[in-house]
ZAVOLO-540965 format. One record per residue (C-alpha): x, z, y; residue in one letter; residue number from 1. Coordinates in Angstrom, 3 decimals, m for minus. Example, Ala and Ser with C-alpha at 12.3 -4.5 7.8 and 13.67 -1.06 7.14 Angstrom:
<atoms>
12.300 7.800 m4.500 A 1
13.670 7.140 m1.060 S 2
</atoms>
This chain:
<atoms>
160.766 168.232 116.726 Y 1
162.945 166.381 114.244 T 2
160.002 165.066 112.209 M 3
158.268 163.495 115.249 F 4
159.043 159.869 114.162 P 5
157.746 160.640 110.671 A 6
154.630 162.211 112.177 S 7
153.970 159.057 114.203 V 8
154.489 156.902 111.074 Y 9
152.125 159.037 109.015 L 10
149.545 158.940 111.784 G 11
149.835 155.153 111.921 F 12
149.466 154.893 108.129 S 13
146.479 157.246 108.180 A 14
144.792 155.075 110.807 S 15
145.278 151.984 108.615 I 16
143.875 153.793 105.587 I 17
140.935 155.011 107.682 W 18
140.166 151.445 108.804 V 19
140.705 150.192 105.222 G 20
137.884 152.409 104.051 Q 21
</atoms>
């Protein structure tokens, strides 16, 4: 899947946002 790296990046960003809350 070509967007795999982007998916990982978004998942990482989401985890940071989750912790930020």
